[in-house]
C-alpha positions in Angstrom: -23.8 78.7 204.4 -22.3 82.1 202.6 -19.3 80.8 200.2 -17.5 82.9 198.1 -17.4 82.3 194.4 -14.2 80.1 194.1 -12.4 77.8 192.3 -9.6 75.1 193.0 -7.8 72.0 192.6 -8.6 68.3 193.6 -5.1 66.5 194.7 -4.3 64.2 197.5 -1.0 64.5 199.3 0.0 61.2 198.3 0.4 62.7 194.7 2.7 65.2 195.3 6.1 64.5 193.7 10.0 64.2 194.1 9.9 62.5 197.3 10.8 58.9 198.0 8.0 56.6 197.5 5.0 58.8 198.4 4.0 62.6 198.2 4.7 63.9 201.7 3.3 67.3 203.4 7.0 68.7 203.3 8.5 71.2 200.7 6.6 69.9 197.7 3.2 70.4 199.4 4.4 74.0 200.1 5.3 74.3 196.4 1.9 73.3 195.3 0.5 75.8 197.1 2.8 78.5 195.7 1.5 76.8 192.5 -2.1 77.2 193.5 -1.3 80.8 194.3 0.2 81.7 191.4 -2.5 80.1 189.4 -5.1 82.3 191.5 -7.1 79.5 193.1 -8.5 79.5 196.5 -9.5 75.9 197.3 -7.4 73.1 197.9 -9.4 69.6 198.1 -7.9 66.5 199.8 -8.9 63.2 200.6 -9.4 61.7 204.0 -5.8 62.0 206.0 -5.9 58.7 208.1 -3.7 56.0 207.9 -4.7 53.5 205.4 -4.9 49.8 205.7 -5.6 46.9 203.5 -6.4 48.3 200.0 -4.6 51.5 200.8 -8.1 53.4 200.3 -8.0 56.6 202.4 -11.9 55.7 203.1 -11.1 52.8 205.1 -8.5 54.1 207.4 -7.3 52.9 211.0 -8.5 56.0 212.3 -11.0 58.8 211.3 -9.2 61.4 213.8 -5.3 60.1 213.3 -3.1 61.4 210.3 -1.3 59.1 207.9 2.3 58.5 209.1 3.1 57.8 205.3 2.6 61.6 204.6 5.0 62.6 207.1 8.1 64.4 205.9 11.5 62.8 206.6 13.4 65.8 205.5 11.7 67.9 208.1 12.2 65.1 210.8 16.3 65.2 209.6 16.2 69.1 210.1 14.6 68.9 213.6 17.7 66.3 214.3 15.3 63.8 215.3 17.2 61.4 212.5 20.4 61.8 210.1 20.3 61.7 206.5 21.7 58.0 206.5 18.7 57.2 208.4 16.0 58.6 205.9 18.0 57.5 202.7 15.8 55.1 200.9 16.8 51.8 199.4 17.3 51.3 195.5 13.7 50.5 195.0 12.0 53.3 196.3 11.7 56.1 193.9 10.9 59.9 193.8 8.6 59.5 190.9 6.2 56.8 189.4 3.1 55.2 191.1 3.2 55.0 195.2 3.9 51.3 196.2 2.5 51.5 199.6 3.8 48.1 200.7 7.4 49.1 200.2 6.8 52.5 201.7 5.4 51.0 204.6 8.1 48.4 205.1 10.9 51.2 204.6 9.4 54.4 206.1 7.4 53.3 209.5 10.9 52.0 211.4 12.5 55.2 210.3 9.4 57.2 211.9 9.7 55.1 214.9 13.2 55.7 215.1 12.8 59.4 215.1 10.1 59.1 217.7 12.6 57.2 219.9 15.1 59.8 219.4 12.4 62.5 220.3 11.3 61.0 223.2 14.8 61.1 224.7 15.2 64.7 224.8 14.3 66.5 227.7 12.2 69.1 226.2 8.9 67.6 224.9 6.4 70.0 226.2 4.9 70.4 223.0 4.1 66.7 222.7 2.6 66.7 226.3 0.6 69.4 225.5 -0.5 67.8 222.3 -1.2 64.2 223.8 -3.2 66.1 226.6 -5.2 68.0 224.3 -6.3 64.9 221.7 -6.4 62.2 224.5 -9.9 61.1 223.9 -8.9 59.8 220.7 -5.2 59.4 220.7 -5.1 57.1 223.6 -7.4 54.7 221.8 -5.7 55.0 218.8 -2.2 54.5 219.7 -3.2 51.7 222.3 -5.0 49.9 219.0 -1.9 50.5 216.7 0.1 48.8 219.3 -1.8 45.8 219.8 -2.7 45.6 216.0 1.0 45.7 215.0 1.5 42.8 217.3 -0.9 40.3 216.4 -0.7 41.6 212.8 3.0 40.2 212.7 2.1 36.9 214.6 -0.8 36.5 211.9 1.6 37.0 209.2 4.3 34.5 211.0 1.2 31.8 210.8 0.5 32.6 207.2 -2.8 34.0 208.0 -4.0 37.3 206.1 -6.7 39.6 206.4 -7.4 38.8 210.5 -8.7 41.6 212.4 -9.2 42.5 215.9 -12.4 40.9 216.2 -11.6 37.6 214.9 -7.9 37.2 215.7 -7.1 39.2 219.0 -7.6 37.3 222.2 -11.0 37.9 223.6 -10.0 40.0 226.7 -8.4 42.3 224.2 -10.9 42.0 221.5 -13.8 43.3 223.8 -11.6 45.9 225.7 -11.7 44.2 229.2 -10.4 46.5 231.7 -7.9 44.3 233.1 -6.3 42.9 230.1 -6.2 46.8 228.5 -4.1 47.5 231.9 -1.8 45.0 231.5 -0.9 45.8 228.0 -0.6 49.4 228.5 2.0 48.6 231.5 3.8 46.1 229.6 4.0 48.3 226.3 4.1 51.5 227.3 7.0 52.6 225.1 5.5 51.3 222.1 2.2 53.2 222.6 4.2 56.5 223.5 6.1 56.1 220.0 2.7 55.9 218.3 1.6 59.3 220.1 4.7 60.6 218.9 4.4 60.0 215.2 0.8 61.4 215.4 2.5 64.6 217.1 4.9 64.5 213.9 2.2 64.6 211.7 -0.2 67.4 213.4 2.9 69.4 213.7 3.7 69.4 210.3 0.2 69.7 208.8 -0.5 72.6 210.9 2.4 74.3 209.4 1.1 73.8 206.0 -2.6 74.6 206.7 -1.2 77.8 208.2 0.9 78.7 205.0 -1.9 77.8 202.7 -4.4 79.9 204.8 -1.7 82.7 204.6 -1.8 82.5 200.8 -5.4 83.1 201.1 -6.1 79.2 200.3 -8.8 77.2 201.9 -8.3 73.4 202.5 -11.6 71.2 201.8 -11.0 68.1 203.8 -13.2 64.8 203.5 -15.3 62.7 206.1 -16.5 59.3 204.8 -19.7 58.7 206.1 -18.9 55.2 207.7 -15.4 54.2 209.2 -13.3 51.0 208.6 -14.0 47.7 210.7 -10.1 47.4 211.3 -10.0 50.6 213.3 -9.4 52.1 216.7 -13.2 53.9 216.0 -15.2 50.9 216.2 -12.7 48.7 218.2 -12.7 51.5 221.1 -16.7 52.5 220.4 -18.1 49.2 220.0 -21.7 50.0 221.5 -21.9 52.6 218.9 -22.0 49.9 215.8 -24.2 47.3 215.0 -22.0 44.3 216.0 -22.3 41.0 217.4 -21.1 40.3 221.0 -17.6 39.1 219.7 -17.1 42.4 217.7 -18.0 40.9 214.1 -20.9 43.2 212.2 -24.3 42.1 211.8 -25.0 44.7 208.6 -22.7 46.5 206.7 -22.7 49.5 204.2 -22.7 49.8 200.9 -24.8 51.0 197.9 -27.3 49.4 195.4 -26.6 48.6 192.1 -25.7 52.3 190.0 -23.8 53.7 187.3 -20.8 52.4 188.9 -21.4 49.0 189.8 -24.2 46.5 188.3 -23.9 44.6 191.5 -23.6 47.8 193.7 -20.9 48.3 196.0 -20.2 46.5 199.1 -18.0 48.4 201.3 -18.3 46.3 204.2 -18.1 48.9 206.9 -19.9 48.2 210.1 -23.2 50.4 210.5 -24.0 52.6 213.1 -26.2 52.0 215.8 -28.0 55.5 215.2 -30.2 55.1 218.6 -26.8 54.6 220.8 -25.5 57.6 219.1 -28.5 59.8 219.7 -28.5 58.4 223.3 -25.2 60.1 223.6 -25.9 63.3 221.9 -23.9 62.2 218.8 -20.8 63.2 221.0 -18.7 60.7 219.1 -19.6 62.3 215.7 -19.4 65.7 217.0 -16.2 65.0 218.2 -15.0 63.7 214.6 -16.1 66.9 212.9 -14.5 69.0 215.5 -11.2 67.2 215.0 -11.5 67.5 211.2 -12.0 71.0 211.5 -8.8 71.4 213.5 -7.1 70.2 210.1 -9.2 71.9 207.3 -11.7 74.5 206.8 -14.4 73.0 204.8 -15.8 69.5 205.3 -17.0 67.2 202.0 -19.2 64.4 203.9 -19.0 61.5 201.4 -22.0 59.6 200.8 -24.6 62.2 202.5 -27.2 60.7 201.4 -26.5 58.3 204.4 -27.8 60.4 206.9 -31.5 60.1 205.5 -31.4 56.8 204.9 -28.5 53.8 204.5 -28.1 50.4 202.5 -27.8 48.1 205.1 -26.5 44.4 203.7 -26.5 41.5 206.1 -22.9 40.7 206.8 -21.4 37.9 204.7 -23.1 38.5 201.7 -20.9 38.4 198.6 -22.5 41.5 196.9 -24.6 44.8 197.9 -28.0 43.3 196.0 -29.5 41.9 198.8 -29.4 45.2 201.2 -32.5 47.4 202.0 -32.7 51.1 202.7 -32.9 51.7 206.4 -34.0 55.3 207.8 -31.0 56.9 209.3 -31.1 59.9 211.9 -31.9 62.7 209.4 -32.7 66.1 210.5 -31.9 65.2 214.4 -28.5 64.7 213.5 -27.9 67.8 211.7 -30.2 69.8 214.4 -27.2 68.5 217.0 -24.5 69.4 214.6 -25.8 73.2 214.3 -26.3 73.1 217.9 -22.3 72.5 218.3 -21.1 74.4 215.4 -23.6 76.8 214.4 -23.0 77.5 210.7 -22.3 74.2 209.5 -18.9 73.9 207.0 -20.0 71.0 205.3 -20.2 70.3 201.4 -22.8 67.3 200.7 -21.7 64.6 198.1 -25.1 64.1 197.2 -24.5 61.4 194.2 -26.2 58.1 193.6 -29.6 57.3 194.6 -31.1 61.0 195.7 -34.6 61.0 196.6 -36.9 64.1 197.7 -36.0 63.3 201.5 -32.3 63.5 200.8 -32.4 66.8 198.6 -34.6 68.3 201.8 -32.2 67.4 204.3 -29.5 68.9 202.2 -31.2 72.1 201.3 -32.9 72.6 204.9 -29.3 73.0 206.3 -28.1 75.2 203.2 -25.4 72.4 202.5 -24.3 72.7 198.9 -24.4 69.4 196.8 -22.3 68.1 193.8 -22.4 68.1 190.3 -20.3 65.9 188.0 -19.7 66.9 184.4 -18.7 63.4 183.4 -22.4 62.6 184.4 -23.9 65.3 182.3 -23.7 64.2 178.8 -26.0 61.3 178.3 -26.4 59.7 174.7 -30.1 59.2 175.6 -30.5 62.9 175.6 -28.8 63.7 172.2 -31.9 63.6 170.1 -34.0 65.7 172.3 -35.1 69.1 171.5 -33.5 70.6 175.1 -31.0 69.0 177.5 -32.7 68.7 181.1 -29.7 66.4 182.7 -29.3 68.0 186.3 -25.5 67.9 185.9 -25.4 70.0 182.7 -24.2 73.6 183.6 -27.5 75.7 182.8 -29.4 73.5 185.1 -27.5 74.3 188.4 -28.3 76.3 191.4 -25.5 78.7 192.8 -25.4 76.4 196.1 -23.4 73.6 194.4 -20.0 72.4 193.8 -19.1 71.7 190.2 -16.5 68.9 189.3 -15.1 67.9 186.1 -15.0 64.3 187.7 -14.0 62.9 191.2 -11.4 60.6 192.7 -13.8 57.6 191.9 -14.0 58.7 188.0 -12.1 58.1 185.1 -10.1 61.2 184.4 -12.0 63.6 182.2 -9.5 63.0 179.3 -9.9 59.2 179.5 -13.6 59.5 180.0 -13.4 61.6 176.7 -11.5 58.9 174.9 -14.2 56.3 175.6 -17.1 58.4 174.9 -19.1 57.5 171.9 -19.5 59.8 169.0 -22.8 60.5 170.0 -21.5 61.8 173.2 -18.7 63.5 171.7 -21.1 65.4 169.4 -23.5 66.1 172.3 -20.5 67.6 174.1 -19.5 69.8 170.8 -23.1 71.2 170.5 -23.2 72.1 174.2 -20.0 73.8 174.1 -21.0 75.8 171.0 -18.8 74.4 168.1 -16.5 72.3 166.0 -14.0 71.9 169.2 -10.9 69.8 168.4 -10.7 66.6 170.8 -7.6 67.6 172.5 -9.1 71.2 173.6 -12.5 69.6 174.8 -11.2 69.0 178.4 -10.1 72.1 178.6 -13.4 73.9 177.4 -15.1 71.8 179.9 -13.4 73.3 182.8 -14.1 76.7 181.2 -17.9 75.5 181.4 -17.5 74.7 184.6 -15.8 77.8 185.7 -18.6 80.1 183.9 -21.2 78.2 185.6 -23.4 79.6 188.5 -21.7 77.0 191.2 -20.2 78.6 194.0 -17.5 76.4 193.9 -15.7 74.9 190.8 -13.2 72.3 191.6 -11.0 70.1 189.1 -8.7 67.2 189.7 -5.2 68.2 188.8 -5.3 65.4 186.0 -8.0 67.0 184.4 -6.2 70.4 184.2 -3.7 68.8 182.1 -5.6 66.5 180.0 -4.3 63.5 181.4 -5.6 60.2 180.4 -6.6 56.9 182.1 -3.1 56.2 183.1 -3.7 59.0 185.8 -6.7 57.6 187.3 -6.9 57.6 191.0 -9.5 54.9 192.0 -11.8 52.5 190.4 -14.6 51.5 192.5 -15.3 48.0 193.5 -11.9 47.3 192.6 -8.6 46.3 194.4 -4.9 46.5 193.5 -3.8 49.6 192.0 -5.9 52.5 193.3 -4.6 55.7 194.9 -1.4 55.4 193.4 -0.9 58.2 191.1 1.6 61.1 191.2 2.1 64.2 189.8 5.3 65.2 187.8 7.3 68.2 188.7 6.4 69.4 184.9 3.1 70.1 186.5 3.9 73.0 188.2 3.9 74.7 185.1 3.5 78.7 184.7 1.7 78.9 181.6 -1.1 76.6 183.0 -1.0 78.5 186.1 -1.7 81.6 184.0 -4.5 80.2 182.1 -6.4 78.9 185.2 -5.6 82.7 186.8 -7.1 84.4 184.2 -10.0 82.1 183.2 -11.1 81.9 186.7 -10.9 85.5 187.1 -12.8 86.3 183.8 -15.8 84.2 185.4 -15.6 86.5 188.4 -14.1 83.5 190.7 -11.5 83.9 193.6 -12.3 87.8 193.6 -12.7 89.7 196.8 -16.1 90.3 198.0 -18.0 87.7 195.9 -20.1 85.9 197.9 -23.3 84.0 197.3 -25.7 83.5 200.3 
């Protein structure tokens, strides 16, 4: 895949400022794109856009195809006449700044969105919605039906003081197993609620496509994100049970995770149901190809989270309390990517190849010319400090062009937070590598400069690192619940001086210039 030597910023739309409760894809998103353009950047990387559930993680969405309703901008709906200003005024506890409180935002915002959808449906001219619903019927029909049933039984579970109940352990069996008569009856009796779910998705897609068009018009490409696995509590699993390793009642036989690593001594128990790859293969990987196609409708490049799972995945018996007792099971490997290449030609995929990486995983990545990831926080290992030469593969002098360098990812502490906790040996190693006695306050900036000057074709930085923010700005701590995915930037971060530094430094190292490509 031929890529231009570029750089950009990692920032999820939920982190945008100055909108009630949560960042949206309205005015502040356009302002961020303008700032990226001012900063001479060509890439905006985001996290998955799906509707988040328990734990608020974008990597555990109710649908891999749908957009997150919480990202919809209410001011835009007001301007379209679907709601009034009184409708969208938030309660006093919903603030325009500070961390996202997802529970409060859901309680306040979802009813407003439903009211807007009802008002929209009462209009005589809804041809654009009708066209949208027909175009996306393959996933939209299942998603809207799933969410309508889910809302009903989630409410019932709360009334009964039951929490954590999913479709496979709480819904009536005839609905959980998608029996035709039960599904038909639900559609007949709940047509309005299902239609409202579809209109809310129409709102999201309409707003997002306008935003993407604006970004592309500024020369900025959007890097999206596909988690390799999907959530158990999702329309994807419920409507496609034959494509997953499930028992007859819809509960998983085995679940996903990773073995013990640098993030967790007991591994990570994600709990996602695993694919039945033979069933996927028998259908020509149609579901996966549809997933990629739908994502490419929203973004320009796709980062595939946990790429190594295509070569082999960590299979954990359902019911285990940690990921320790899992085992590696062979994945679809080249057969899957042959199907993707047949359907899409050049594969616009960036491989998240962190973790336990084998020669087989490297071969799968390289055989399809997919750039992998390098993270500077993994580069400075104190065990190497006394060596004559530094050979850690995450150090910039060890890179090949076909990779993407990050200071850190959404799963890391911020770079400044990491530096604050680093040992004196590690700090001295960083200073030696950077070539001098650099002041502690300047280390984060100099590491960004080091990444920009590397041969990596893409250099991407969390916005937090551009402003040397500490651990208070961390986005996610793996294997923990609560307090994650909540950080929001401030309007002060639309800073012209920082934009000028990014622009000048990027261009100094031949990034974001026209005509600079690498094979």
